[in-house]
C-alpha positions, 0 to 999 in steps of 0.5 A: 372170852374174859374170866367173867364171861366164862364165870356167868356160864352156869353149866359144865363148860367142857361138856358144852364145848364138846357139844358145840364141837359136835354141832360145828362138825355137823355144820362143816359136813352140811356145808359140803353136802349142800355145796357139792349137791349144788354142783351135781344135782340134775332134774326138773327145776334144777336152777332154783334148787342150785340157787337154794343149795348154794345159799344154804351152803353159805349159811351153814358155813356162817353157822360154823363161824358162829360156833367157832367164835363161841367155842373159843370164847368158852376157852375151847378149841374148835375141831382142827382136823376134818377127819374128826367131823365124821367121828363127832357128827350128830347128823352124819353125811350123805354123799349125793351119789344119786344126783336126782333132784328129789334124792338131793332134796330129801337128803338135805331135808333129813339133815335139816331135821337133824340140825333142828333137833340138835339145836333144840336140845342145845338150847334146852341145855343152855336156857337160863344157864348161858344166855350168850350161847343160847342166843347164838343157838336161837339164831342158828335154829331159826335159819335151820327151820327156814332151810327145812321149809325152803327145801320142802317147798322146792320138793313139792314144786318138783313133785308137781312138775313131775306129776304134770309131765 
């Protein structure tokens, strides 16, 4: 990012880069959780869930790309060692060791709810201080809210299917 682009950021840039790297770590872990979950999931309505998990994985990877670009624009360096993701994560990672569809959906809903909280907090920090980061975060938050809604709807469908068996 150019010098004026950095100069208009009215907050501690180093602190902001650190927070963005935490979110970046979350996105990579979410990507993998969705991706591997789509491969191992079992249960009713499996094909619809696989399609949604695969789509969400792609979108989480796109979020990581947005965060990478912004971190670099701010003069920072994105996390280069995947081992650091586990140290920096806000939301953690739950391995889909139980492939049952309800468990997979619940794990991912929990992750989306954490992401919503994380991005909401970051937006509060950047509101009126860094419009570029704020707008990027708003885009990501909008998708995270949509993800939560999609997953909860799928969980409701699975619960209805199981109840009516």
